[in-house]
OpenMM code with the backbone's topology and positions (N, CA, C; nanometers):
from openmm import Vec3, app, unit

residues = "MET PRO ARG LYS GLN VAL LEU VAL GLN LEU ASP ASP ALA LEU VAL ALA SER LEU ASP ARG LEU ALA GLU ARG LEU LYS LEU SER ARG SER GLU LEU LEU ARG ARG GLY ALA LEU ALA VAL LEU GLU ALA GLU ARG ILE ASP GLU ALA GLU ARG GLU LEU VAL ASP ALA TYR LEU ARG TRP PRO GLN ASP PRO ILE LEU VAL GLU ALA ALA ARG ARG LEU ALA ALA GLU THR ALA PRO PRO TRP".split()
positions = [
    Vec3(1.8183, -1.2624, -0.9673),
    Vec3(1.8208, -1.2972, -0.8279),
    Vec3(1.7761, -1.4429, -0.8145),
    Vec3(1.8448, -1.5214, -0.7315),
    Vec3(1.8038, -1.6607, -0.7140),
    Vec3(1.6650, -1.6673, -0.6507),
    Vec3(1.5932, -1.7691, -0.6862),
    Vec3(1.4578, -1.7863, -0.6332),
    Vec3(1.4513, -1.9136, -0.5519),
    Vec3(1.3632, -1.9132, -0.4544),
    Vec3(1.3407, -2.0295, -0.3705),
    Vec3(1.1995, -2.0789, -0.3965),
    Vec3(1.1867, -2.2066, -0.4166),
    Vec3(1.0551, -2.2647, -0.4396),
    Vec3(0.9896, -2.2899, -0.3043),
    Vec3(0.8635, -2.2463, -0.2918),
    Vec3(0.7885, -2.2679, -0.1678),
    Vec3(0.6565, -2.3352, -0.2007),
    Vec3(0.6124, -2.4171, -0.1095),
    Vec3(0.4860, -2.4880, -0.1265),
    Vec3(0.3788, -2.4122, -0.0491),
    Vec3(0.2722, -2.3760, -0.1173),
    Vec3(0.1610, -2.3053, -0.0545),
    Vec3(0.0342, -2.3829, -0.0844),
    Vec3(-0.0439, -2.4099, 0.0183),
    Vec3(-0.1686, -2.4822, -0.0028),
    Vec3(-0.2837, -2.3832, -0.0167),
    Vec3(-0.3578, -2.3966, -0.1262),
    Vec3(-0.4718, -2.3098, -0.1552),
    Vec3(-0.5910, -2.3963, -0.1902),
    Vec3(-0.7104, -2.3477, -0.1597),
    Vec3(-0.8280, -2.4263, -0.1979),
    Vec3(-0.8539, -2.4122, -0.3478),
    Vec3(-0.9320, -2.5049, -0.4006),
    Vec3(-0.9552, -2.5118, -0.5452),
    Vec3(-1.0154, -2.3836, -0.6018),
    Vec3(-1.1084, -2.3243, -0.5291),
    Vec3(-1.1741, -2.2028, -0.5792),
    Vec3(-1.0741, -2.0877, -0.5914),
    Vec3(-0.9854, -2.0759, -0.4941),
    Vec3(-0.8858, -1.9694, -0.4990),
    Vec3(-0.7883, -1.9916, -0.6144),
    Vec3(-0.7455, -2.1152, -0.6336),
    Vec3(-0.6551, -2.1464, -0.7449),
    Vec3(-0.7223, -2.1140, -0.8781),
    Vec3(-0.8488, -2.1500, -0.8906),
    Vec3(-0.9213, -2.1220, -1.0149),
    Vec3(-0.9300, -1.9712, -1.0396),
    Vec3(-0.9582, -1.8953, -0.9357),
    Vec3(-0.9652, -1.7493, -0.9504),
    Vec3(-0.8297, -1.6911, -0.9875),
    Vec3(-0.7250, -1.7401, -0.9247),
    Vec3(-0.5902, -1.6936, -0.9577),
    Vec3(-0.5543, -1.7276, -1.1012),
    Vec3(-0.5883, -1.8481, -1.1435),
    Vec3(-0.5566, -1.8894, -1.2802),
    Vec3(-0.6306, -1.8043, -1.3833),
    Vec3(-0.7562, -1.7717, -1.3551),
    Vec3(-0.8319, -1.6865, -1.4476),
    Vec3(-0.7678, -1.5481, -1.4575),
    Vec3(-0.7301, -1.4940, -1.3428),
    Vec3(-0.6668, -1.3622, -1.3426),
    Vec3(-0.5313, -1.3668, -1.4124),
    Vec3(-0.4528, -1.4686, -1.3845),
    Vec3(-0.3216, -1.4819, -1.4490),
    Vec3(-0.3371, -1.4909, -1.6004),
    Vec3(-0.4351, -1.5667, -1.6451),
    Vec3(-0.4579, -1.5796, -1.7896),
    Vec3(-0.4984, -1.4457, -1.8502),
    Vec3(-0.5876, -1.3752, -1.7807),
    Vec3(-0.6333, -1.2459, -1.8319),
    Vec3(-0.5186, -1.1454, -1.8398),
    Vec3(-0.4275, -1.1512, -1.7410),
    Vec3(-0.3139, -1.0590, -1.7384),
    Vec3(-0.1940, -1.1111, -1.8173),
    Vec3(-0.2094, -1.2304, -1.8721),
    Vec3(-0.1010, -1.2950, -1.9479),
    Vec3(0.0245, -1.3122, -1.8617),
    Vec3(0.0028, -1.3646, -1.7417),
    Vec3(0.1105, -1.3929, -1.6472),
    Vec3(0.1050, -1.5393, -1.6078),
    Vec3(0.2156, -1.5894, -1.5611),
    Vec3(0.2129, -1.7235, -1.5024),
    Vec3(0.1520, -1.7128, -1.3626),
    Vec3(0.1050, -1.8236, -1.3115),
    Vec3(0.0515, -1.8248, -1.1753),
    Vec3(0.1611, -1.7808, -1.0779),
    Vec3(0.2824, -1.8292, -1.0992),
    Vec3(0.3933, -1.7922, -1.0098),
    Vec3(0.4179, -1.6418, -1.0106),
    Vec3(0.4182, -1.5820, -1.1287),
    Vec3(0.4410, -1.4374, -1.1376),
    Vec3(0.3282, -1.3609, -1.0701),
    Vec3(0.2051, -1.4070, -1.0886),
    Vec3(0.0912, -1.3426, -1.0236),
    Vec3(0.1070, -1.3484, -0.8716),
    Vec3(0.1447, -1.4641, -0.8195),
    Vec3(0.1620, -1.4787, -0.6752),
    Vec3(0.2810, -1.3969, -0.6248),
    Vec3(0.3891, -1.3886, -0.7024),
    Vec3(0.5021, -1.3032, -0.6645),
    Vec3(0.4565, -1.1576, -0.6525),
    Vec3(0.3818, -1.1123, -0.7531),
    Vec3(0.3325, -0.9738, -0.7498),
    Vec3(0.2388, -0.9518, -0.6318),
    Vec3(0.1567, -1.0508, -0.6045),
    Vec3(0.0668, -1.0401, -0.4898),
    Vec3(0.1431, -1.0313, -0.3585),
    Vec3(0.2470, -1.1133, -0.3445),
    Vec3(0.3282, -1.1102, -0.2229),
    Vec3(0.3966, -0.9748, -0.2077),
    Vec3(0.4499, -0.9214, -0.3174),
    Vec3(0.5130, -0.7893, -0.3122),
    Vec3(0.4118, -0.6807, -0.2752),
    Vec3(0.2894, -0.6927, -0.3265),
    Vec3(0.1855, -0.5942, -0.2946),
    Vec3(0.1499, -0.5991, -0.1461),
    Vec3(0.1432, -0.7182, -0.0893),
    Vec3(0.1140, -0.7322, 0.0538),
    Vec3(0.2256, -0.6685, 0.1363),
    Vec3(0.3504, -0.6956, 0.0998),
    Vec3(0.4635, -0.6375, 0.1725),
    Vec3(0.4653, -0.4852, 0.1608),
    Vec3(0.4362, -0.4324, 0.0434),
    Vec3(0.4326, -0.2873, 0.0241),
    Vec3(0.3181, -0.2247, 0.1042),
    Vec3(0.2024, -0.2897, 0.1055),
    Vec3(0.0890, -0.2387, 0.1834),
    Vec3(0.1241, -0.2358, 0.3321),
    Vec3(0.1930, -0.3373, 0.3797),
    Vec3(0.2337, -0.3405, 0.5201),
    Vec3(0.3354, -0.2306, 0.5494),
    Vec3(0.4278, -0.2057, 0.4559),
    Vec3(0.5261, -0.0987, 0.4740),
    Vec3(0.4557, 0.0370, 0.4855),
    Vec3(0.3559, 0.0593, 0.4008),
    Vec3(0.2799, 0.1847, 0.4044),
    Vec3(0.2009, 0.1954, 0.5343),
    Vec3(0.1363, 0.0858, 0.5755),
    Vec3(0.0611, 0.0866, 0.7017),
    Vec3(0.1520, 0.1197, 0.8198),
    Vec3(0.2701, 0.0607, 0.8214),
    Vec3(0.3649, 0.0871, 0.9303),
    Vec3(0.4072, 0.2336, 0.9305),
    Vec3(0.4337, 0.2900, 0.8142),
    Vec3(0.4713, 0.4313, 0.8058),
    Vec3(0.3574, 0.5201, 0.8561),
    Vec3(0.2339, 0.4852, 0.8224),
    Vec3(0.1192, 0.5636, 0.8692),
    Vec3(0.1032, 0.5517, 1.0205),
    Vec3(0.1247, 0.4310, 1.0745),
    Vec3(0.1165, 0.4138, 1.2202),
    Vec3(0.2234, 0.4980, 1.2903),
    Vec3(0.3431, 0.5008, 1.2336),
    Vec3(0.4507, 0.5817, 1.2918),
    Vec3(0.4174, 0.7303, 1.2856),
    Vec3(0.3560, 0.7742, 1.1763),
    Vec3(0.3176, 0.9143, 1.1628),
    Vec3(0.2111, 0.9519, 1.2660),
    Vec3(0.1106, 0.8669, 1.2815),
    Vec3(0.0057, 0.8924, 1.3810),
    Vec3(0.0668, 0.8972, 1.5204),
    Vec3(0.1560, 0.8031, 1.5497),
    Vec3(0.2208, 0.7996, 1.6804),
    Vec3(0.2997, 0.9281, 1.7051),
    Vec3(0.3695, 0.9756, 1.6031),
    Vec3(0.4471, 1.0993, 1.6177),
    Vec3(0.3554, 1.2179, 1.6464),
    Vec3(0.2421, 1.2255, 1.5769),
    Vec3(0.1488, 1.3362, 1.6015),
    Vec3(0.0853, 1.3255, 1.7394),
    Vec3(0.0656, 1.2034, 1.7880),
    Vec3(0.0105, 1.1877, 1.9228),
    Vec3(0.1123, 1.2311, 2.0284),
    Vec3(0.2400, 1.2045, 2.0021),
    Vec3(0.3443, 1.2447, 2.0973),
    Vec3(0.3731, 1.3939, 2.0883),
    Vec3(0.3733, 1.4488, 1.9673),
    Vec3(0.4036, 1.5905, 1.9448),
    Vec3(0.2956, 1.6507, 1.8557),
    Vec3(0.1827, 1.6890, 1.9149),
    Vec3(0.0725, 1.7430, 1.8330),
    Vec3(0.1149, 1.8692, 1.7580),
    Vec3(0.0441, 1.8949, 1.6489),
    Vec3(0.0713, 2.0154, 1.5709),
    Vec3(0.0335, 2.1389, 1.6515),
    Vec3(0.1061, 2.2443, 1.6270),
    Vec3(0.0751, 2.3732, 1.6878),
    Vec3(-0.0430, 2.4324, 1.6115),
    Vec3(-0.1549, 2.4586, 1.6792),
    Vec3(-0.2731, 2.5101, 1.6088),
    Vec3(-0.2469, 2.6412, 1.5346),
    Vec3(-0.1561, 2.7221, 1.5843),
    Vec3(-0.1245, 2.8485, 1.5164),
    Vec3(-0.0578, 2.8201, 1.3820),
    Vec3(0.0342, 2.7234, 1.3790),
    Vec3(0.0991, 2.6874, 1.2529),
    Vec3(-0.0005, 2.6261, 1.1545),
    Vec3(-0.0917, 2.5460, 1.2063),
    Vec3(-0.1928, 2.4845, 1.1196),
    Vec3(-0.2793, 2.5927, 1.0561),
    Vec3(-0.3215, 2.6892, 1.1343),
    Vec3(-0.4052, 2.7977, 1.0816),
    Vec3(-0.3277, 2.8822, 0.9809),
    Vec3(-0.2016, 2.9088, 1.0086),
    Vec3(-0.1196, 2.9865, 0.9150),
    Vec3(-0.1041, 2.9117, 0.7830),
    Vec3(-0.0822, 2.7818, 0.7895),
    Vec3(-0.0690, 2.7015, 0.6671),
    Vec3(-0.2005, 2.6994, 0.5903),
    Vec3(-0.3135, 2.6911, 0.6623),
    Vec3(-0.4440, 2.6915, 0.5964),
    Vec3(-0.4669, 2.8231, 0.5229),
    Vec3(-0.4348, 2.9328, 0.5876),
    Vec3(-0.4526, 3.0645, 0.5245),
    Vec3(-0.3621, 3.0804, 0.4028),
    Vec3(-0.2371, 3.0400, 0.4173),
    Vec3(-0.1429, 3.0498, 0.3063),
    Vec3(-0.1916, 2.9672, 0.1876),
    Vec3(-0.2398, 2.8475, 0.2153),
    Vec3(-0.2913, 2.7628, 0.1071),
    Vec3(-0.4127, 2.8278, 0.0418),
    Vec3(-0.5009, 2.8873, 0.1223),
    Vec3(-0.6204, 2.9512, 0.0675),
    Vec3(-0.5838, 3.0712, -0.0198),
    Vec3(-0.4786, 3.1409, 0.0173),
    Vec3(-0.4374, 3.2595, -0.0585),
    Vec3(-0.3611, 3.2254, -0.1863),
    Vec3(-0.2912, 3.1135, -0.1862),
    Vec3(-0.2034, 3.0828, -0.2996),
    Vec3(-0.2545, 2.9720, -0.3906),
    Vec3(-0.3485, 2.8933, -0.3439),
    Vec3(-0.3997, 2.7833, -0.4273),
    Vec3(-0.4869, 2.8396, -0.5387),
    Vec3(-0.4792, 2.7804, -0.6567),
    Vec3(-0.5648, 2.8284, -0.7659),
    Vec3(-0.7126, 2.8020, -0.7350),
    Vec3(-0.8012, 2.8907, -0.7784),
    Vec3(-0.9449, 2.8732, -0.7512),
    Vec3(-1.0067, 2.7711, -0.8467),
    Vec3(-1.0096, 2.6490, -0.8106),
    Vec3(-1.0591, 2.5418, -0.8982),
    Vec3(-1.2051, 2.5422, -0.8901),
] * unit.nanometer
topology = app.Topology()
chain = topology.addChain("A")
for resn in residues:
    res = topology.addResidue(resn, chain)
    for name in ("N", "CA", "C"):
        topology.addAtom(name, app.Element.getBySymbol(name[0]), res)
């Protein structure tokens, strides 16, 4: 996939910390930052999905009878750890 070069300004302490981590992981600074950017995007995707789930439950709450039935079924069928 083609890549685009971007300029990012970071303070010296942050660059030093990134460089130490990149060296320890045997990655280039660019690869470390790419992975970090992907992790931020994935975390945001998960947060958005959780917000949508909470919103759905607020709009359509669970039926307490179904919740109790599921709890009982789980208690009866789950292994006794």
